[in-house]
C-alpha positions in Angstrom: -15.8 30.9 17.9 -18.6 31.3 20.3 -18.1 31.7 23.9 -18.9 28.5 26.0 -20.3 28.1 29.5 -18.1 26.0 31.7 -21.0 24.4 32.7 -21.5 22.7 29.7 -19.5 19.1 29.2 -18.0 20.2 25.9 -15.4 22.9 24.7 -13.9 23.6 21.1 -10.6 22.4 20.4 -8.3 21.1 17.2 -9.3 18.0 15.7 -7.5 16.2 12.7 -10.3 17.8 10.4 -9.7 21.1 11.7 -12.2 22.7 14.5 -14.4 19.7 16.7 -16.0 19.5 19.8 -14.7 17.6 22.7 -15.9 16.3 26.0 -15.0 18.1 29.5 -16.5 15.5 31.5 -18.1 12.2 31.2 -21.2 11.7 29.5 -23.3 9.2 29.8 -25.3 7.1 27.4 -28.3 8.8 26.6 -27.9 12.4 27.7 -28.6 15.5 25.5 -25.7 16.8 24.7 -26.4 20.1 22.6 -29.2 21.5 20.5 -28.4 21.6 16.9 -30.2 25.2 15.8 -30.2 28.1 13.1 -32.8 30.2 10.7 -35.5 27.8 9.7 -35.7 27.4 5.5 -38.7 26.5 3.8 -37.7 25.0 1.2 -40.7 25.9 -0.9 -39.6 29.5 -1.2 -36.9 30.0 -4.1 -34.9 32.1 -2.1 -34.5 29.9 1.1 -34.1 27.2 -1.5 -31.4 29.1 -3.2 -29.0 28.6 -0.1 -26.5 26.0 0.1 -23.7 25.3 2.7 -22.4 22.4 4.3 -24.1 23.2 7.7 -28.0 22.6 6.3 -29.7 20.0 8.6 -32.9 18.6 6.8 -35.7 17.9 9.0 -37.9 17.4 6.2 -39.0 17.6 3.0 -39.8 21.2 3.2 -38.2 22.5 6.7 -34.3 22.8 7.2 -32.1 24.3 9.5 -29.3 26.7 8.6 -27.0 25.7 11.0 -23.9 28.3 10.0 -24.7 30.7 12.0 -21.7 31.1 14.8 -23.9 31.2 17.6 -24.9 27.2 16.6 -21.5 25.2 18.8 -22.8 22.2 17.7 -21.9 22.8 13.7 -18.5 21.9 15.2 -19.2 18.3 16.0 -18.2 16.7 13.0 -18.6 12.9 10.9 -17.9 9.8 12.3 -18.7 5.9 10.8 -18.2 4.7 13.9 -19.7 7.8 16.4 -20.6 8.1 20.0 -23.4 10.2 19.4 -27.0 10.5 17.3 -29.2 13.5 15.8 -32.2 13.5 17.7 -34.7 14.8 15.4 -38.4 16.3 16.6 -39.9 16.8 13.3 -43.0 18.5 14.8 -41.3 20.8 17.0 -38.6 21.3 14.4 -36.1 20.5 16.6 -32.5 18.9 16.5 -30.6 17.5 19.4 -27.3 15.9 19.6 -27.4 13.0 22.0 -24.9 10.2 23.1 -25.3 6.9 22.3 -22.4 5.5 24.2 -20.5 7.0 27.3 -18.3 9.3 26.3 -14.9 10.4 28.5 -13.3 13.6 29.2 -11.1 14.6 26.0 -13.2 12.0 23.9 -14.3 14.1 20.6 -18.2 14.2 19.9 -19.1 12.9 16.5 -22.2 11.8 14.9 -23.1 10.5 11.5 -24.0 13.4 8.9 -25.3 10.2 6.5 -25.4 8.7 3.3 -26.6 12.1 1.3 -23.9 14.3 2.7 -20.9 11.7 3.0 -21.5 11.0 -0.8 -21.6 14.5 -1.8 -18.8 16.3 0.3 -16.5 13.8 2.1 -16.4 10.8 -0.2 -14.3 12.9 -2.5 -12.1 14.0 -0.4 -12.0 10.8 2.0 -13.2 10.5 5.1 -11.2 11.1 8.0 -13.1 9.7 11.0 -11.2 7.7 13.1 -12.7 4.3 12.1 -11.8 5.1 8.7 -8.2 6.4 9.6 -7.8 3.0 11.4 -8.9 1.4 8.4 -6.6 2.9 6.1 -4.0 2.5 8.4 -4.5 -1.3 8.3 -4.4 -1.8 4.9 -1.4 0.0 4.3 0.3 -2.3 6.8 -0.8 -5.1 5.4 0.3 -3.9 1.5 3.7 -3.6 3.3 3.4 -6.7 5.2 2.7 -8.3 1.7 5.2 -6.1 -0.2 7.6 -7.3 2.6 6.7 -11.3 2.4 6.9 -11.0 -1.4 10.7 -9.3 -1.4 11.5 -12.2 1.5 10.0 -14.6 -1.3 11.9 -13.7 -4.1 15.3 -13.5 -2.1 14.8 -16.6 -0.4 14.2 -18.2 -4.3 17.2 -16.0 -5.5 19.2 -18.2 -2.9 18.2 -21.3 -3.5 19.1 -20.8 -7.4 22.2 -20.2 -6.2 22.9 -22.3 -4.0 21.8 -25.1 -6.8 24.0 -23.2 -9.4 26.8 -23.7 -6.5 26.3 -27.8 -6.1 26.1 -28.3 -9.8 29.5 -26.7 -10.5 31.0 -27.9 -7.6 29.9 -31.5 -8.8 30.7 -30.7 -12.0 34.5 -30.3 -10.7 34.3 -33.6 -8.8 33.2 -35.4 -11.3 35.8 -33.6 -13.4 38.6 -34.5 -11.4 37.2 -38.0 -10.6 37.6 -38.6 -14.5 41.1 -37.2 -15.2 41.9 -39.6 -12.0 41.2 -42.7 -13.6 42.4 -41.6 -17.2 45.6 -39.8 -16.9 46.7 -40.0 -20.5 43.6 -38.4 -21.5 43.4 -35.0 -23.4 42.5 -32.5 -20.8 43.5 -34.3 -17.6 46.6 -31.7 -17.1 49.5 -34.1 -17.4 51.5 -33.8 -21.4 50.7 -36.7 -23.9 54.1 -39.4 -23.6 53.0 -40.4 -27.7 54.9 -39.2 -30.0 54.1 -38.0 -33.6 54.8 -40.1 -36.5 57.7 -39.0 -39.0 57.1 -39.1 -42.1 60.3 -39.7 -44.5 60.4 -38.1 -48.0 62.0 -40.7 -50.2 63.2 -39.3 -54.0 63.2 -41.6 -56.8 66.1 -41.6 -59.1 66.2 -42.0 -63.1 67.7 -45.2 -63.9 71.1 -45.0 -66.8 70.4 -45.9 -70.2 72.6 -48.8 -71.6 74.2 -46.5 -74.5 75.7 -44.2 -71.7 77.0 -46.6 -69.2 78.4 -48.3 -72.4 80.0 -45.1 -73.1 81.3 -44.1 -69.5 82.8 -47.6 -69.6 84.9 -47.0 -72.6 86.2 -43.8 -71.1 
């Protein structure tokens, strides 16, 4: 890690994404904070064009700064979708400075927008972790939790309403039955024993009549 003079308004510190650059005192809007530097690569040369790392800063279609050298403290500045600084590119001098676009207070992390190409290649696949994106994700999570809670309460309210409706229906049916039983005490199912007697059927056995001959014989004897 490169040594930083006490006169510089920044320090290297631990950030959400690893290391970052933080203000040690107030930096006014428009202040040129630090220069982004390193070996200059000529993209027309196959050797230079073959170099590939995430610290390359393209100045023109031909010239690119290789900022991977350790002395380049500006390489510790992280990306932000809503930054407090910006890159100030001097194409003729082939120089890049990081300049504050708003007041930066002591302890604030210094950041700037890396650009669309870098974002799509390096940040989008893993998800941007800048404060703005983290707040956006936190807001979405909070909204999702709130919606889930709302739906759960709605379902509970609906279930309670259904239960109360069924209870009222049952109570109404019981009251109706009691009212009917009170009006018809002899009705079946009233709960009182029935006073009606079952009809008894009597069986009659028919006896055959005696013949006259048998009757005369019986009288002669």
